[in-house]
Backbone bond lengths (Angstrom), bond angles and torsions (degrees), N, CA, C in turn:
res aa  C-N    CA-C-N  psi(-1)  N-CA   C-N-CA  omega(-1)  CA-C   N-CA-C  phi
1 M - - - 1.414 - - 1.594 103.31 -
2 S 1.284 117.14 137.70 1.381 123.60 176.66 1.563 109.96 -108.03
3 S 1.297 118.15 136.90 1.422 116.85 176.85 1.499 107.27 -117.36
4 R 1.336 116.38 157.98 1.432 123.09 -176.62 1.512 103.31 -143.00
5 Q 1.361 114.20 114.89 1.443 117.69 -174.97 1.515 109.04 -127.80
6 S 1.287 120.25 9.60 1.461 122.33 177.22 1.498 113.13 -82.87
7 A 1.306 116.29 -25.95 1.478 119.96 176.71 1.558 109.13 -129.27
8 H 1.297 115.20 127.36 1.513 118.51 -175.51 1.479 106.30 -121.39
9 G 1.320 114.10 155.98 1.450 122.57 167.08 1.576 106.90 -71.79
10 V 1.238 112.55 -179.57 1.525 116.72 -177.38 1.560 107.59 -127.79
11 L 1.356 117.50 128.75 1.418 122.34 172.31 1.518 104.89 -92.86
12 S 1.359 116.07 103.42 1.445 122.14 179.85 1.526 109.30 -82.57
13 A 1.317 120.23 -23.85 1.485 120.83 176.28 1.534 102.85 -154.93
14 P 1.382 111.00 138.25 1.434 129.27 7.26 1.389 116.28 -75.84
15 T 1.334 120.64 177.63 1.463 122.74 171.40 1.452 112.71 -78.90
16 N 1.326 117.91 148.13 1.484 119.09 176.80 1.527 112.68 -58.81
17 G 1.313 117.55 131.11 1.427 122.63 177.12 1.522 112.12 88.66
18 L 1.310 121.29 5.56 1.485 122.00 176.32 1.419 110.41 -54.67
19 V 1.342 113.96 140.50 1.529 122.19 173.69 1.453 107.80 -97.29
20 V 1.381 116.22 120.82 1.430 121.12 -178.42 1.572 112.27 -128.39
21 A 1.296 118.50 129.78 1.476 122.57 177.17 1.449 109.42 -80.09
22 E 1.355 116.32 149.04 1.470 120.54 177.75 1.560 104.06 -62.36
23 G 1.357 114.39 141.82 1.435 121.57 177.38 1.531 113.45 84.68
24 T 1.241 118.70 0.84 1.497 120.29 -178.33 1.592 108.03 -109.07
25 S 1.284 114.82 152.92 1.459 116.75 179.07 1.532 110.71 -91.69
26 F 1.297 113.73 156.64 1.421 120.91 178.90 1.580 108.29 -138.72
27 P 1.296 119.16 151.77 1.477 120.52 -178.57 1.477 112.87 -66.18
28 F 1.297 118.06 147.28 1.476 124.23 176.81 1.476 110.00 -135.62
29 E 1.300 118.14 125.64 1.448 125.26 175.83 1.522 110.56 -149.73
30 F 1.325 118.12 115.72 1.428 124.19 -179.83 1.524 110.57 -123.44
31 H 1.325 115.64 129.70 1.439 121.74 177.77 1.522 106.87 -108.50
32 D 1.320 118.11 112.12 1.402 121.73 -176.09 1.532 112.41 -71.03
33 S 1.349 113.17 153.62 1.514 114.68 179.93 1.502 112.14 -87.46
34 N 1.371 114.66 -20.96 1.490 120.78 176.62 1.524 112.47 44.38
35 W 1.319 116.77 49.21 1.419 123.80 -179.03 1.525 112.14 -65.70
36 C 1.322 122.13 -15.60 1.427 125.31 177.97 1.479 112.53 -96.18
37 E 1.331 116.05 -3.07 1.427 122.36 -176.87 1.488 113.17 59.21
38 D 1.291 119.56 39.08 1.531 124.99 -178.21 1.586 104.69 -75.73
39 G 1.265 114.90 150.46 1.452 122.22 171.14 1.500 113.14 -62.39
40 Y 1.333 116.81 -33.48 1.421 123.33 178.46 1.546 108.10 -136.87
41 S 1.318 115.37 138.48 1.472 122.72 178.14 1.489 110.16 -104.83
42 Q 1.335 116.58 122.74 1.470 122.74 174.05 1.483 108.73 -86.63
43 I 1.420 114.94 127.00 1.490 121.22 172.39 1.422 110.38 -126.00
44 S 1.319 119.62 154.16 1.438 126.75 170.30 1.524 105.67 -127.03
45 V 1.310 117.81 146.83 1.458 122.69 -175.24 1.496 107.91 -124.63
46 W 1.375 115.30 130.36 1.421 123.52 -171.21 1.554 111.09 -133.93
47 L 1.256 117.54 167.54 1.480 124.51 174.24 1.550 108.62 -126.96
48 T 1.264 120.13 123.28 1.532 122.38 179.42 1.547 107.76 -126.34
49 D 1.313 112.34 162.17 1.475 116.40 176.12 1.590 112.10 -104.66
50 Y 1.323 113.35 24.96 1.502 120.87 176.04 1.532 105.34 -148.77
51 V 1.376 114.26 163.62 1.421 119.97 178.55 1.532 109.94 -70.58
52 P 1.286 120.56 110.31 1.471 123.96 -171.98 1.569 110.13 -82.27
53 T 1.378 113.27 142.56 1.471 119.33 173.75 1.568 106.23 -134.15
54 T 1.307 113.96 174.58 1.424 117.10 177.42 1.537 114.15 -63.26
55 S 1.311 115.42 -23.10 1.493 116.91 179.80 1.537 111.40 -70.64
56 N 1.333 118.46 -15.07 1.453 121.47 174.77 1.514 112.74 -80.14
57 L 1.304 118.59 -15.54 1.468 123.72 -174.76 1.578 109.35 -80.39
58 N 1.363 114.80 151.73 1.454 121.06 174.27 1.550 105.95 -86.87
59 S 1.359 114.84 -174.58 1.436 118.20 -175.81 1.525 115.78 -68.97
60 T 1.361 117.70 -15.14 1.450 122.27 175.82 1.496 111.85 -100.41
61 G 1.386 119.18 19.13 1.409 121.33 174.30 1.534 114.13 70.42
62 Q 1.293 118.05 25.57 1.387 122.88 176.52 1.544 114.92 -117.74
63 F 1.297 121.72 156.22 1.424 121.25 170.58 1.508 110.42 -75.56
64 P 1.272 122.33 131.23 1.447 123.78 -179.53 1.511 110.02 -60.83
65 E 1.331 116.74 152.99 1.438 124.52 175.66 1.530 108.93 -52.63
66 G 1.344 117.10 132.73 1.424 122.83 -177.98 1.558 115.93 85.63
67 E 1.311 115.70 -7.46 1.473 121.66 -179.70 1.566 113.28 -102.58
68 Y 1.317 112.97 7.83 1.526 119.80 177.74 1.487 110.83 -142.90
69 D 1.293 117.74 155.03 1.432 122.80 179.57 1.495 116.16 -87.20
70 Y 1.380 112.82 -33.69 1.510 118.43 178.57 1.520 107.08 -162.54
71 Y 1.353 110.89 149.41 1.472 123.17 178.53 1.513 104.95 -115.79
72 F 1.383 116.20 113.31 1.463 121.62 177.67 1.559 113.40 -78.65
73 G 1.323 117.46 -26.34 1.474 120.71 176.39 1.533 112.17 135.37
74 S 1.308 110.81 -178.98 1.510 119.15 -178.95 1.557 104.96 -117.67
75 F 1.393 112.65 140.84 1.421 121.28 -171.03 1.510 109.94 -136.82
76 L 1.302 117.64 156.11 1.465 124.68 -178.68 1.521 112.01 -119.14
77 I 1.325 118.00 119.65 1.467 122.64 -175.04 1.521 105.72 -104.16
78 P 1.386 118.11 118.80 1.491 119.18 176.47 1.540 107.79 -78.05
79 N 1.313 113.68 141.05 1.500 120.40 179.80 1.578 107.03 -115.12
80 F 1.263 112.18 166.03 1.444 122.05 172.67 1.508 114.92 57.80
81 G 1.407 113.70 29.16 1.457 118.64 177.19 1.550 112.86 81.03
82 L 1.327 120.13 6.22 1.452 123.97 -177.21 1.547 109.27 -68.99
83 P 1.312 117.66 151.47 1.422 119.72 -179.53 1.590 112.45 -74.91
84 V 1.239 120.65 163.52 1.459 124.13 174.33 1.545 104.94 -65.60
85 L 1.342 114.28 131.67 1.508 117.39 -179.94 1.554 109.86 -72.40
86 A 1.339 115.78 135.83 1.399 117.65 172.57 1.489 114.97 -51.39
87 G 1.342 119.27 130.53 1.518 122.82 179.88 1.509 111.57 85.92
88 S 1.282 119.16 -5.70 1.500 120.50 176.01 1.531 110.56 -92.86
89 V 1.283 115.78 162.55 1.447 120.54 -177.37 1.602 105.05 -121.32
90 P 1.350 116.54 113.17 1.431 118.12 173.00 1.586 111.91 -71.08
91 P 1.276 115.94 162.23 1.455 119.21 179.47 1.605 108.96 -62.51
92 P 1.368 114.33 139.33 1.486 116.60 178.04 1.490 110.67 -74.96
93 W 1.368 119.95 166.89 1.400 124.81 176.18 1.547 113.59 -85.87
94 S 1.379 113.26 -11.20 1.455 117.01 177.89 1.530 107.31 -151.53
95 L 1.304 115.38 157.19 1.515 122.67 174.54 1.524 105.33 -127.78
96 V 1.355 113.21 164.67 1.452 122.37 177.98 1.536 109.02 -114.62
97 L 1.351 115.58 126.82 1.484 116.78 176.18 1.464 105.19 -74.81
98 P 1.388 116.97 119.36 1.438 119.64 176.17 1.483 115.21 -79.22
99 P 1.352 117.97 166.51 1.483 117.81 171.47 1.486 111.13 -59.41
100 L 1.357 114.38 133.40 1.455 120.47 -174.23 1.471 111.99 -117.64
101 T 1.375 117.87 109.93 1.444 123.58 -179.89 1.553 106.72 -67.80
102 G 1.349 113.33 134.00 1.478 120.14 176.27 1.504 117.07 84.54
103 L 1.319 114.48 -0.50 1.503 117.58 176.81 1.542 108.48 -114.32
104 N 1.290 114.24 150.76 1.453 121.13 -175.58 1.536 109.46 -123.91
105 T 1.310 114.92 164.40 1.470 123.03 174.19 1.552 107.51 -52.14
106 G 1.318 118.38 129.87 1.445 120.26 -178.78 1.467 117.56 94.44
107 D 1.331 114.04 -9.24 1.525 118.02 177.79 1.486 108.97 -77.59
108 E 1.343 116.01 147.94 1.460 122.67 178.43 1.482 109.43 -92.07
109 V 1.375 117.35 134.37 1.467 118.79 173.31 1.533 106.26 -130.49
110 Y 1.321 115.85 165.97 1.489 119.74 -172.54 1.493 109.66 -125.00
111 L 1.308 114.45 119.17 1.524 120.78 174.30 1.582 104.23 -78.69
112 A 1.299 114.31 123.44 1.443 118.83 -177.84 1.515 113.80 -122.91
113 V 1.309 115.33 133.00 1.533 119.53 179.31 1.456 106.12 -116.73
114 V 1.371 113.08 122.38 1.469 119.52 174.45 1.518 110.66 -99.44
115 E 1.291 118.97 119.82 1.391 123.80 178.42 1.499 110.78 -101.23
116 T 1.372 118.36 128.76 1.363 120.96 178.32 1.500 113.28 -104.97
117 G 1.414 118.00 127.08 1.383 120.85 175.91 1.556 110.27 -104.02
118 T 1.307 116.29 128.94 1.530 121.54 -176.06 1.499 107.71 -115.20
119 A 1.305 115.91 150.95 1.477 121.40 177.07 1.508 114.10 54.29
120 C 1.310 116.79 36.44 1.429 118.59 -178.86 1.515 111.98 -65.17
121 P 1.291 120.42 152.56 1.464 121.53 178.14 1.560 109.73 -55.22
122 P 1.323 118.28 135.50 1.387 126.43 26.83 1.525 116.66 -98.51
123 G 1.370 117.75 0.33 1.431 114.40 178.52 1.542 112.22 177.67
124 I 1.355 114.83 -169.80 1.449 121.99 -173.37 1.523 113.13 -75.98
125 N 1.332 118.43 -13.44 1.395 117.90 -177.76 1.579 112.20 -90.34
126 V 1.276 114.68 7.84 1.461 119.90 -179.90 1.574 107.05 -84.63
127 P 1.309 115.57 130.21 1.526 119.14 -175.12 1.604 105.80 -67.36
128 P 1.356 115.03 157.71 1.517 118.22 173.79 1.461 111.75 -51.10
129 Q 1.335 114.23 151.65 1.453 122.01 178.83 1.558 104.41 -123.91
130 Y 1.315 115.15 150.16 1.444 121.60 -175.69 1.553 110.10 -129.21
131 E 1.320 109.82 148.59 1.487 118.78 169.54 1.555 110.47 -138.99
132 V 1.275 116.20 147.88 1.464 121.52 -177.49 1.573 108.47 -116.35
133 T 1.328 114.04 127.46 1.451 118.69 171.43 1.529 105.73 -116.61
134 S 1.299 119.40 141.65 1.480 120.60 -178.41 1.474 110.50 -152.07
135 L 1.350 114.62 162.41 1.396 123.41 170.41 1.487 112.15 -149.15
136 A 1.291 119.96 156.71 1.488 126.69 -174.95 1.529 107.65 -85.74
137 M 1.369 113.80 143.02 1.431 122.27 167.51 1.517 107.97 -133.97
138 T 1.275 117.32 161.22 1.431 121.66 179.35 1.519 108.86 -118.10
139 V 1.417 115.25 135.60 1.448 121.68 179.97 1.518 105.63 -74.39
140 G 1.378 115.46 123.34 1.443 120.27 -174.92 1.578 111.85 -99.86
């Protein structure tokens, strides 16, 4: 697994430190870094109870079972003005904080976005690379 942490995407929403109650929605907006200049950027969105880094990911760019609190899903971001691919799911504009076992009001959680870069220079035989962008939220 290759990690890339020198260039990150940007989580524009929610704001860092947002207080969110379980079962309520919060805004979500992620701007990918697209460091590999892919036509489409694959992202996955997670919730952890620790500050996530690429060292927490397994070889396929996912958090191992038991190492995350919730998986929101995988999404595809079109770049360079390309249309949304048929059958793909673009990132939503909001997410819902699910009921979280073992977490209490006032606990800090981290919204983590894993961006996958494919076919990075110098060519197609380069394995996927991953970067993690995160921010803290508080369970309300």
